[in-house]
C-alpha positions in Angstrom: -54.5 66.7 14.3 -56.1 64.2 12.0 -54.1 62.6 9.2 -56.9 63.5 6.9 -55.9 67.2 7.2 -52.4 66.6 5.9 -53.1 66.3 2.2 -54.5 69.9 1.9 -51.7 71.6 3.7 -48.5 73.1 2.1 -45.5 70.8 1.8 -43.5 72.7 4.4 -46.3 72.3 7.0 -46.7 68.6 6.1 -43.0 68.0 6.8 -43.2 69.8 10.1 -46.2 67.8 11.2 -44.6 64.6 10.2 -41.3 65.4 12.0 -42.2 63.3 14.9 -42.8 60.1 12.9 -40.3 57.5 14.1 -37.4 56.6 11.8 -38.2 53.7 9.7 -41.9 54.7 9.3 -43.1 56.3 6.0 -46.5 57.9 5.6 -48.1 56.5 2.5 -51.2 58.2 1.0 -54.0 55.8 0.7 -56.7 55.7 -2.1 -59.3 57.2 0.3 -57.2 60.1 1.3 -55.7 58.6 4.5 -52.1 57.6 5.2 -50.6 54.6 6.7 -47.3 54.1 8.6 -45.3 51.2 7.1 -42.0 50.0 8.6 -39.0 50.0 6.4 -37.5 46.5 5.7 -34.7 45.4 8.0 -31.3 44.9 6.5 -30.3 41.4 5.7 -27.8 40.0 8.3 -24.3 39.5 7.0 -23.1 36.0 6.8 -20.9 34.8 9.7 -17.5 33.1 9.3 -17.5 29.4 8.4 -16.9 27.4 11.5 -13.7 25.4 11.6 -14.0 21.6 11.2 -14.4 19.6 14.3 -11.4 17.9 15.9 -12.0 14.3 16.8 -10.1 12.6 19.5 -8.8 9.1 18.8 -7.1 6.7 21.2 -3.7 6.4 19.6 -1.9 7.1 16.4 -2.4 3.5 15.3 -6.2 4.0 15.5 -6.3 7.0 13.1 -8.8 6.7 10.2 -7.6 6.5 6.6 -6.7 9.9 5.3 -8.6 9.2 2.1 -11.8 8.8 4.0 -11.4 11.9 6.1 -10.5 14.7 3.7 -10.7 18.2 5.5 -11.1 16.6 8.9 -9.0 16.9 12.0 -7.9 14.5 14.7 -6.2 14.9 18.1 -3.5 12.2 18.6 -2.6 11.7 22.3 0.6 9.5 21.8 2.4 11.6 19.1 4.1 14.8 20.4 5.2 16.0 23.8 1.6 16.8 24.8 -0.2 15.1 21.9 -0.8 16.7 18.5 -3.5 17.9 16.0 -3.4 16.4 12.5 -5.6 17.1 9.5 -6.3 15.1 6.4 -5.5 16.6 2.9 -7.3 13.6 1.3 -4.0 11.7 0.8 -2.0 12.1 4.0 -2.4 13.1 7.7 -0.4 16.3 8.1 0.5 17.9 11.5 -1.0 21.3 12.2 2.2 22.3 14.0 5.3 22.4 11.8 7.8 21.7 13.2 6.2 19.4 15.6 8.1 18.5 18.8 7.9 14.8 19.0 10.2 14.4 22.1 12.0 16.6 24.6 13.7 15.0 27.5 16.1 16.1 30.2 17.8 12.7 30.4 20.9 13.2 32.6 21.8 9.6 31.7 25.5 8.8 32.5 27.8 6.2 31.1 29.8 4.9 34.0 33.0 2.9 34.0 31.1 -0.4 34.7 30.1 -0.8 31.0 33.7 -1.7 30.1 35.8 -0.6 27.2 35.3 -0.8 23.4 31.5 -0.9 23.7 28.6 1.0 22.0 26.5 2.2 24.9 22.9 3.6 24.6 22.0 6.1 27.2 18.4 7.0 26.2 16.2 6.5 23.2 12.7 7.4 21.7 10.5 5.6 19.3 8.9 7.2 16.2 5.7 5.5 15.3 5.2 4.0 11.8 4.1 6.6 9.2 4.5 9.6 11.5 7.1 10.6 8.8 5.7 10.9 5.3 7.7 10.2 2.2 8.8 13.9 2.0 9.2 14.8 5.7 12.1 14.5 8.1 13.5 14.7 11.6 15.6 17.4 13.3 17.5 15.7 16.2 19.4 17.7 18.8 21.5 16.3 21.7 23.5 18.0 24.5 26.4 16.0 26.1 28.8 16.9 28.8 31.9 15.5 30.4 32.0 16.5 34.1 35.1 14.6 35.0 38.8 15.6 34.8 39.9 13.2 32.2 40.9 14.1 28.7 40.6 10.9 26.7 38.8 10.7 23.4 35.0 11.2 23.6 32.8 9.7 21.0 29.0 10.6 21.3 26.6 8.9 18.9 23.1 9.2 17.5 21.7 6.1 16.0 18.6 4.6 14.4 17.3 1.1 14.2 14.0 -0.9 13.6 12.8 -4.5 13.4 15.1 -6.9 15.1 18.0 -4.4 15.2 19.4 -2.9 18.4 21.4 0.1 19.3 24.7 -1.9 19.6 24.1 -3.9 16.4 22.3 -3.4 13.1 21.8 0.3 13.8 22.3 3.1 11.3 24.7 5.8 12.5 23.0 9.1 12.2 25.9 10.9 13.8 29.2 9.5 15.1 31.8 12.0 16.4 34.4 9.2 16.1 36.4 10.2 19.2 37.5 13.5 17.8 36.8 15.4 21.2 39.5 15.5 23.8 39.5 18.5 26.1 35.9 19.8 25.5 33.6 19.5 28.5 30.2 20.1 26.7 28.9 20.3 23.2 25.8 20.2 21.1 25.0 17.6 18.4 22.5 18.1 15.7 21.5 15.9 12.7 18.8 16.3 10.1 17.2 13.3 8.5 15.0 13.8 5.4 13.0 11.2 3.5 13.7 11.4 -0.2 10.3 10.8 -1.8 10.3 7.4 -0.2 9.4 5.9 3.2 12.7 4.0 3.1 15.3 6.2 1.4 16.8 9.1 3.6 19.4 11.7 3.4 21.3 12.3 6.7 23.1 15.6 7.5 25.1 15.5 10.8 26.8 18.4 12.4 28.7 18.1 15.7 29.9 21.8 15.9 33.3 20.5 16.5 36.4 20.0 14.5 34.4 19.4 11.3 35.7 16.0 10.5 34.7 14.1 7.3 32.0 12.4 9.3 30.0 15.6 8.9 29.4 15.0 5.2 25.8 14.0 4.4 25.1 10.4 3.6 22.2 8.4 2.4 20.4 5.5 4.3 17.6 3.1 4.0 15.7 3.6 7.3 12.2 2.3 6.8 9.7 4.8 8.4 6.7 2.6 7.4 7.4 0.8 10.7 8.4 1.9 14.2 11.9 3.4 14.2 14.0 3.9 17.4 16.3 6.8 17.8 19.1 6.2 20.3 21.6 8.4 22.0 24.9 7.2 23.5 28.5 6.8 22.7 31.5 4.5 22.1 33.3 3.7 25.3 36.8 3.1 24.0 39.8 1.7 26.0 40.8 5.2 27.0 37.5 6.2 28.5 37.0 3.4 31.0 37.7 5.7 33.8 34.7 7.4 35.5 36.4 10.8 34.9 35.9 10.4 31.2 32.4 9.1 31.1 29.9 11.2 29.1 26.5 12.4 30.2 23.5 12.8 28.0 22.1 16.0 29.4 19.0 16.4 27.1 17.7 15.5 23.7 14.9 16.7 21.4 13.4 15.3 18.2 11.3 17.5 15.9 9.1 16.4 13.0 9.7 18.5 9.8 6.5 18.0 7.8 
């Protein structure tokens, strides 16, 4: 049937004859009596999600760009965190994507033996926190597990300490936690200390908890550890005159350090 025949037919017959026209085609009546099939306009595509910012790899934390020049950008830092870490710039500071961020976790199994002598502060293991990893309002959550596998029952005095610059664990270190020899018969225990910067890179609040007797050493204190430079966190203990025997030597089983940003 010719399209010229459609205009003269009843409406019902026209609909039946045009039933086979593909969807999206409309028969338009031309000026000369003919009709033309015109495709309906395709719907506009919906906008896709905004792609995330690219993550740039840098060689080390010390090589990071200034946060003020990289607002909204991300970097992968290979030497901060157990397996590296991703940070983004808010225009003022670099902030870790993971919060808390595990800076260190080590199964140390370091043992203090009788050869160190008595009345000595002995470091068993340590970890360095790079400068400016902590911001003026961030902190550390430090956990350490100690055990005493021997048969002795002398005083046991595990410690957690921090030092920087020319200081060492045995001298010029800030005590973060010192159990002060209050353990006697316990064979294992867990130590925890939280350190928080108080709106300053060099003013901190320290809250130790040794889960033991609850001595006055568990009260919070203030310190002036300067996190604008590398800070060392050390784990060890005081080897007093009663613990020179190998049976009373402590073992640092493991420790972890988390960044609370």
